[in-house]
C-alpha positions as CSV (number, residue, x, y, z in Angstrom):
1,M,-4.9,-27.4,-7.5
2,S,-1.6,-26.4,-9.0
3,P,-0.7,-22.7,-8.4
4,A,0.6,-22.6,-11.9
5,A,-2.8,-23.3,-13.4
6,S,-3.9,-20.5,-15.7
7,A,-7.5,-21.1,-16.4
8,I,-10.3,-23.5,-15.4
9,A,-13.9,-24.0,-16.6
10,D,-16.3,-21.2,-15.6
11,N,-18.5,-23.4,-13.5
12,E,-15.5,-24.9,-11.7
13,L,-14.1,-21.4,-11.0
14,Q,-17.5,-20.2,-9.7
15,G,-17.7,-23.2,-7.4
16,L,-14.2,-22.6,-6.2
17,M,-14.8,-18.9,-5.4
18,R,-18.1,-19.7,-3.7
19,R,-16.3,-22.2,-1.5
20,F,-13.7,-19.5,-0.7
21,G,-16.5,-17.1,0.2
22,E,-18.3,-19.6,2.4
23,Q,-15.1,-20.6,4.2
24,A,-14.1,-16.9,4.7
25,V,-17.5,-16.0,6.3
26,A,-17.3,-19.0,8.6
27,A,-13.7,-18.2,9.5
28,Q,-14.4,-14.5,10.1
29,A,-17.1,-15.5,12.7
30,T,-14.4,-17.5,14.5
31,L,-11.9,-14.7,14.3
32,A,-14.3,-12.2,15.7
33,R,-14.5,-14.4,18.9
34,S,-10.8,-15.2,18.9
35,T,-8.3,-13.8,21.4
36,S,-5.6,-11.4,20.5
37,A,-3.1,-14.0,21.9
38,S,-4.2,-16.7,19.4
39,R,-4.0,-14.3,16.4
40,D,-0.6,-13.1,17.5
41,A,0.6,-16.7,18.0
42,A,-0.4,-17.5,14.4
43,L,1.6,-14.6,13.1
44,R,4.7,-15.5,15.1
45,E,4.5,-19.1,13.9
46,A,4.0,-17.9,10.3
47,A,7.2,-15.8,10.7
48,R,9.1,-18.9,11.8
49,A,7.7,-20.8,8.9
50,V,8.8,-18.2,6.4
51,R,12.3,-18.5,7.8
52,R,12.2,-22.3,7.7
53,Q,10.9,-22.4,4.2
54,T,13.2,-19.7,2.8
55,A,14.7,-22.1,0.2
56,D,11.3,-23.2,-1.1
57,I,10.0,-19.6,-1.3
58,L,13.1,-18.4,-3.2
59,A,12.9,-21.4,-5.6
60,A,9.3,-20.5,-6.4
61,N,10.3,-16.9,-6.8
62,A,13.1,-17.8,-9.2
63,E,10.6,-19.5,-11.4
64,D,8.3,-16.5,-11.4
65,M,11.3,-14.2,-12.1
66,A,12.4,-16.4,-15.1
67,D,8.8,-16.3,-16.5
68,G,8.7,-12.5,-15.9
69,E,11.9,-11.9,-17.7
70,Q,10.7,-14.1,-20.6
71,K,7.5,-12.1,-20.8
72,G,9.3,-8.8,-20.9
73,L,8.2,-7.4,-17.6
74,S,9.5,-3.9,-16.9
75,A,12.5,-3.4,-14.6
76,A,10.1,-1.8,-12.0
77,M,7.8,-4.9,-12.2
78,L,10.7,-7.3,-11.8
79,D,12.0,-5.3,-8.8
80,R,8.6,-5.6,-7.2
81,L,8.5,-9.3,-7.9
82,R,12.0,-10.2,-6.8
83,L,12.6,-11.9,-3.4
84,D,16.0,-12.5,-1.7
85,G,17.1,-13.5,1.7
86,S,16.9,-9.9,3.1
87,R,13.5,-9.3,1.7
88,L,12.2,-12.6,3.1
89,E,13.7,-11.7,6.5
90,A,11.9,-8.3,6.2
91,I,8.6,-10.2,5.6
92,A,9.2,-12.4,8.7
93,R,10.0,-9.4,10.8
94,G,7.0,-7.6,9.5
95,L,4.8,-10.5,10.7
96,E,6.4,-10.3,14.1
97,Q,6.0,-6.5,14.3
98,I,2.3,-6.9,13.4
99,A,1.9,-9.4,16.2
100,D,3.5,-7.0,18.6
101,L,1.0,-4.2,17.8
102,P,-1.8,-3.6,20.3
103,D,-5.1,-5.4,19.6
104,P,-7.1,-3.1,17.4
105,L,-10.4,-4.8,18.3
106,G,-12.6,-3.8,21.3
107,R,-11.0,-0.4,21.6
108,V,-13.4,2.2,23.0
109,L,-13.1,5.0,20.4
110,A,-15.5,7.3,22.2
111,E,-17.7,7.2,25.3
112,W,-20.4,9.5,26.7
113,R,-23.4,9.5,29.0
114,R,-26.8,11.0,28.0
115,P,-28.9,13.0,30.4
116,N,-31.3,10.0,30.7
117,G,-28.4,7.9,32.1
118,L,-27.7,5.9,28.9
119,L,-24.0,5.1,28.5
120,I,-22.9,5.1,24.9
121,R,-19.6,3.6,23.6
122,R,-18.2,3.5,20.1
123,V,-16.2,0.2,19.9
124,A,-13.8,-1.0,17.2
125,V,-14.9,-4.2,15.3
126,P,-13.6,-6.0,12.2
127,L,-14.8,-5.0,8.7
128,G,-15.7,-8.6,7.9
129,V,-14.4,-10.4,4.8
130,I,-11.9,-8.5,2.8
131,G,-11.0,-9.2,-0.8
132,I,-7.6,-8.1,-1.9
133,I,-6.5,-8.0,-5.6
134,Y,-2.9,-7.2,-6.2
135,E,-0.2,-7.4,-8.9
136,S,3.4,-8.5,-8.9
137,R,4.4,-8.0,-5.2
138,P,4.5,-11.4,-3.4
139,N,5.2,-9.6,-0.1
140,V,1.6,-8.3,-0.2
141,T,0.5,-11.9,0.4
142,A,2.2,-11.8,3.8
143,D,1.4,-8.2,4.7
144,A,-2.2,-8.3,3.7
145,G,-2.8,-11.7,5.3
146,A,-1.2,-10.6,8.5
147,L,-2.9,-7.3,8.8
148,C,-6.3,-8.8,8.1
149,L,-5.7,-11.6,10.7
150,K,-4.5,-9.2,13.4
151,S,-7.7,-7.0,12.9
152,G,-10.0,-10.0,13.0
153,N,-10.9,-10.0,9.3
154,A,-10.9,-13.0,7.0
155,V,-9.3,-12.3,3.6
156,I,-9.4,-13.7,0.1
157,L,-6.2,-12.9,-1.7
158,R,-6.0,-12.8,-5.5
159,G,-2.4,-12.1,-6.5
160,G,-1.1,-11.4,-10.0
161,S,-0.3,-14.3,-12.4
162,E,3.3,-13.1,-12.5
163,S,3.8,-13.8,-8.8
164,L,1.5,-16.9,-8.4
165,R,4.2,-19.4,-7.3
166,S,5.9,-16.9,-4.9
167,S,2.6,-16.0,-3.3
168,A,1.5,-19.6,-2.9
169,A,4.8,-20.4,-1.2
170,I,4.4,-17.5,1.3
171,H,0.7,-18.4,1.8
172,A,1.8,-21.9,2.8
173,A,3.7,-20.3,5.7
174,L,0.7,-18.3,6.8
175,A,-1.5,-21.4,6.7
176,E,1.1,-23.2,8.9
177,G,0.7,-20.4,11.4
178,L,-3.0,-20.6,11.4
179,R,-2.9,-24.4,12.0
180,A,-0.4,-24.0,14.9
181,A,-2.8,-21.5,16.6
182,N,-5.9,-23.6,16.0
183,L,-7.4,-20.9,13.8
184,P,-9.4,-21.8,10.6
185,E,-7.3,-21.8,7.4
186,G,-10.3,-20.1,5.8
187,A,-9.1,-16.9,7.6
188,I,-6.4,-16.4,4.9
189,Q,-7.2,-17.9,1.4
190,L,-5.2,-17.4,-1.8
191,V,-6.9,-17.9,-5.1
192,P,-4.7,-20.6,-6.7
193,V,-5.4,-19.8,-10.3
194,A,-4.5,-16.9,-12.6
195,D,-7.8,-17.0,-14.4
196,R,-9.0,-13.4,-14.8
197,G,-12.5,-14.6,-14.2
198,A,-11.7,-14.8,-10.5
199,V,-11.2,-11.0,-10.4
200,G,-14.6,-10.4,-12.0
201,L,-16.3,-12.7,-9.5
202,M,-14.7,-10.9,-6.6
203,L,-15.8,-7.5,-8.0
204,S,-19.4,-8.3,-8.6
205,G,-20.2,-12.0,-8.1
206,M,-19.5,-12.4,-4.3
207,T,-21.4,-9.6,-2.7
208,E,-22.9,-12.1,-0.2
209,F,-19.5,-12.9,1.1
210,I,-17.1,-10.0,0.5
211,D,-17.6,-6.8,2.6
212,V,-14.9,-4.6,1.1
213,L,-12.3,-4.8,-1.7
214,V,-8.7,-3.5,-1.7
215,P,-6.9,-3.2,-5.0
216,R,-3.1,-2.8,-5.0
217,G,-1.5,-2.5,-8.3
218,G,-1.3,-0.4,-11.4
219,K,-3.6,2.4,-12.4
220,G,-5.6,0.1,-14.8
221,L,-6.3,-2.5,-12.1
222,V,-7.3,0.1,-9.5
223,A,-9.6,2.0,-11.9
224,R,-11.3,-1.3,-13.0
225,V,-11.9,-2.3,-9.4
226,Q,-13.3,1.2,-8.5
227,Q,-15.6,1.1,-11.6
228,E,-16.9,-2.5,-11.4
229,A,-16.9,-3.3,-7.7
230,R,-20.3,-3.9,-6.1
231,V,-19.0,-3.5,-2.6
232,P,-17.0,-0.7,-1.0
233,V,-13.4,-0.2,-2.1
234,I,-10.3,1.1,-0.3
235,G,-7.8,1.9,-3.0
236,H,-5.4,4.3,-4.4
237,L,-4.7,5.4,-8.0
238,D,-1.1,6.3,-9.1
239,G,1.5,7.7,-6.7
240,N,2.5,10.9,-8.6
241,C,4.6,12.2,-5.7
242,H,6.5,15.6,-5.6
243,V,9.5,17.1,-3.8
244,Y,9.6,20.9,-3.6
245,V,13.0,22.5,-2.9
246,D,12.4,25.9,-1.4
247,R,14.7,29.0,-1.6
248,A,15.5,28.4,2.1
249,A,16.5,24.7,1.6
250,D,19.9,23.4,2.7
251,L,21.5,22.2,-0.5
252,S,23.2,19.1,0.9
253,M,20.0,18.0,2.6
254,A,17.9,18.7,-0.5
255,M,20.3,16.6,-2.7
256,A,20.1,13.7,-0.3
257,I,16.3,13.8,-0.1
258,V,15.8,14.2,-3.8
259,L,18.1,11.4,-4.7
260,N,16.6,9.1,-2.1
261,S,13.0,10.0,-3.0
262,K,13.5,9.2,-6.6
263,L,16.1,6.5,-6.8
264,R,16.1,4.4,-3.6
265,R,13.4,2.2,-5.2
266,T,11.9,3.6,-8.4
267,G,9.1,1.1,-8.6
268,V,7.4,1.9,-5.3
269,C,4.3,4.2,-5.1
270,G,6.2,6.6,-2.8
271,A,8.9,7.3,-5.3
272,A,9.1,11.0,-6.3
273,E,8.1,11.6,-9.9
274,T,8.4,15.4,-10.1
275,L,10.9,17.8,-8.6
276,L,9.9,21.4,-8.2
277,V,12.6,24.0,-7.5
278,D,12.1,27.6,-6.3
279,R,13.2,30.1,-8.8
280,E,14.6,32.2,-6.0
281,A,16.8,29.4,-4.7
282,P,20.5,30.4,-4.5
283,A,22.5,30.3,-7.7
284,G,23.7,26.8,-8.4
285,H,21.1,24.9,-6.4
286,L,19.1,23.9,-9.5
287,A,22.2,22.9,-11.4
288,A,23.5,20.9,-8.5
289,L,20.3,18.9,-8.1
290,V,19.9,18.3,-11.9
291,H,23.5,17.2,-12.2
292,A,23.2,14.8,-9.2
293,L,20.2,13.1,-10.7
294,L,21.8,12.8,-14.2
295,D,25.0,11.5,-12.8
296,A,23.1,8.9,-10.7
297,G,21.6,7.5,-14.0
298,C,18.2,9.3,-13.8
299,E,16.7,10.7,-16.9
300,V,15.6,14.3,-16.4
301,R,12.7,15.9,-18.3
302,G,12.6,19.6,-17.6
303,D,11.1,22.9,-18.6
304,D,13.2,25.6,-20.4
305,S,15.0,26.7,-17.2
306,V,16.0,23.1,-16.4
307,Q,17.1,22.3,-20.0
308,A,19.4,25.3,-19.8
309,V,21.3,23.7,-17.0
310,D,22.5,20.6,-18.8
311,A,22.3,19.4,-22.4
312,R,21.4,16.0,-21.2
313,V,18.0,17.2,-20.0
314,R,15.1,16.3,-22.3
315,A,12.2,18.6,-22.9
316,A,9.2,17.8,-20.6
317,C,5.8,17.6,-22.3
318,E,2.5,18.3,-20.6
319,A,1.9,14.6,-19.9
320,D,5.1,14.3,-17.9
321,W,3.8,16.4,-15.0
322,G,1.0,13.9,-14.4
323,T,2.9,10.7,-15.0
324,E,3.9,8.0,-12.5
325,F,7.1,6.9,-14.2
326,L,8.0,4.1,-11.7
327,D,11.4,4.2,-13.4
328,A,14.6,6.2,-13.2
329,I,12.9,9.2,-14.8
330,I,11.9,12.5,-13.2
331,A,10.1,15.6,-14.4
332,V,11.7,18.9,-13.1
333,R,10.1,22.3,-13.1
334,V,11.2,25.7,-11.8
335,V,8.3,27.5,-9.9
336,D,7.8,30.9,-8.4
337,G,7.9,30.0,-4.8
338,V,5.8,27.8,-2.5
339,E,2.4,29.1,-3.7
340,Q,3.1,28.0,-7.3
341,A,4.5,24.7,-6.0
342,I,1.2,24.1,-4.1
343,A,-0.8,25.0,-7.2
344,H,1.2,22.6,-9.4
345,I,0.7,19.8,-7.0
346,A,-3.0,20.5,-6.8
347,R,-3.3,20.4,-10.6
348,Y,-1.1,17.4,-11.4
349,G,-0.8,15.4,-8.2
350,S,-2.6,12.2,-7.3
351,G,-3.1,13.0,-3.6
352,H,-0.4,10.5,-2.5
353,T,2.8,11.9,-1.0
354,E,4.5,15.3,-1.2
355,S,7.6,16.7,0.5
356,I,9.0,20.2,1.1
357,V,12.7,20.8,1.7
358,T,13.2,24.2,3.6
359,Q,14.7,25.7,6.7
360,D,11.9,28.3,6.8
361,A,9.3,27.1,9.4
362,A,6.6,29.4,8.1
363,T,6.9,28.2,4.5
364,A,7.0,24.6,5.7
365,R,3.8,25.1,7.8
366,L,2.0,26.7,4.8
367,F,3.0,23.7,2.6
368,L,1.9,21.1,5.1
369,E,-1.4,22.9,5.7
370,R,-2.3,23.6,2.1
371,V,-1.2,20.5,0.3
372,D,-4.2,18.1,0.3
373,S,-2.4,14.8,0.0
374,A,-2.6,11.7,2.1
375,I,1.0,12.2,3.3
376,V,2.9,15.4,3.5
377,L,6.5,15.7,4.8
378,H,8.9,18.4,5.8
379,N,12.7,17.7,5.2
380,A,12.2,14.0,4.6
381,S,12.1,11.6,1.7
382,T,8.9,10.6,0.1
383,Q,10.0,7.0,0.3
384,F,8.8,7.1,4.0
385,A,5.3,6.6,2.5
386,D,5.2,3.1,3.9
387,G,3.2,1.5,6.7
388,G,6.3,-0.2,8.1
389,E,8.0,3.2,8.4
390,F,4.9,4.5,10.2
391,G,5.3,1.8,12.9
392,M,2.3,-0.2,11.5
393,G,4.4,-3.3,10.9
394,A,3.2,-3.3,7.3
395,E,0.4,-1.9,5.1
396,I,-2.0,-3.2,2.6
397,G,-1.5,0.0,0.5
398,I,-1.5,3.8,0.6
399,S,-5.0,5.0,0.2
400,T,-5.7,8.3,-1.6
401,D,-9.4,8.0,-0.8
402,R,-11.0,10.4,1.6
403,F,-13.6,7.9,2.7
404,H,-12.8,5.6,5.7
405,A,-9.1,5.2,5.3
406,R,-6.4,7.6,4.0
407,G,-2.7,7.0,3.8
408,P,-1.1,3.7,5.0
409,V,-3.8,1.1,5.5
410,G,-2.8,-0.9,8.6
411,V,-4.7,-2.8,11.3
412,E,-6.6,0.2,12.7
413,Q,-7.8,1.2,9.2
414,L,-9.1,-2.4,8.7
415,T,-11.6,-1.9,11.5
416,S,-15.1,-0.3,11.7
417,Y,-17.1,0.3,14.8
418,K,-20.4,-0.4,16.5
419,Y,-22.3,1.5,19.2
420,V,-22.8,-0.3,22.5
421,L,-25.4,1.2,24.8
422,E,-25.8,0.4,28.5
423,G,-28.9,1.4,30.4
424,S,-30.8,0.8,33.6
425,G,-34.3,0.3,32.3
426,Q,-34.6,3.5,30.2
427,I,-37.5,3.6,27.7
428,R,-38.1,6.3,25.1
429,P,-41.1,8.7,25.9
């Protein structure tokens, strides 16, 4: 079936998705018995296939980019969609890095012996069949497929229509790796049509096959999945990330961190969307930060104190404090110290990633302890909110949930556990 197909008859789609589900269940049973060496071999061969097929993948991406530009996708969406030689090499290296990780399966998470002699172990096992629904980013095809394979899970991938050709080309490399390692191709399946009905089926029509869903995309997609899914969901809403520059911050460090947090890549969920500056910061610090952002081409929306710094600053409205701009726009507010910064983040933040810039260890400790987000940093850019930067090889997403997985979702977060008990004839009185 052509990956460019946009819609098929309902009964044909239902049949297609049911076959995907059946093949995924069968493949997962095989993966659960597979060796770590075979799964790693598949990932390494997939990395080689990505490099061999670079021209084909880039050609497919060029078609997706042309369509995206014609459809008027935002600059942030186009940046997420775009592939080039360096990004493809990063995908290949990510596959190899995941292969190099320790086997997450079979780990003994805890062990104890009861007074009756029973030995109890808690042992890591796969989650099962994972459905992943994502938008725009073709690299998720590789990251998600690889992480699921490494952790012994079968996966059904449903990428966005805007990246369908790119995702299909990357999936072909993953399938080549599976074949080379004699693992079932049903372990990593990509829905080959853009029909939105496939999403609905994954949410509520495949409960006999799919054990958990992971949405990765805009707020609308994630909210829909969380509202309509009939199986557990690992997901995050928007990444409304903050940088707080304290009165004890080093100005040169603060400028570097703020600019990198906001502008390195504006379309990623770890990009800073709000800058908070301590009112007691040395004279000139606020102006220096605002001028640096404006001069770098970033639109600044600020409160009265920030507007007084530069006529180019636009007035911030209430909605700006809770907005994930995913663009070269930042909201800036002056706060009365770390306590007010923490309160602002608690009110407007999305629980994703927050950073404090300060040379005061006690203030940093207070911020790190009190801010209840998945990732908190001291003197570092929010753009480190990335599984690859955590040494995970890659990630499926940054979870803001508190249930099961929080922060970067890597191979360990894609496992559950079972209890294994060993006795010597014990019976319960």
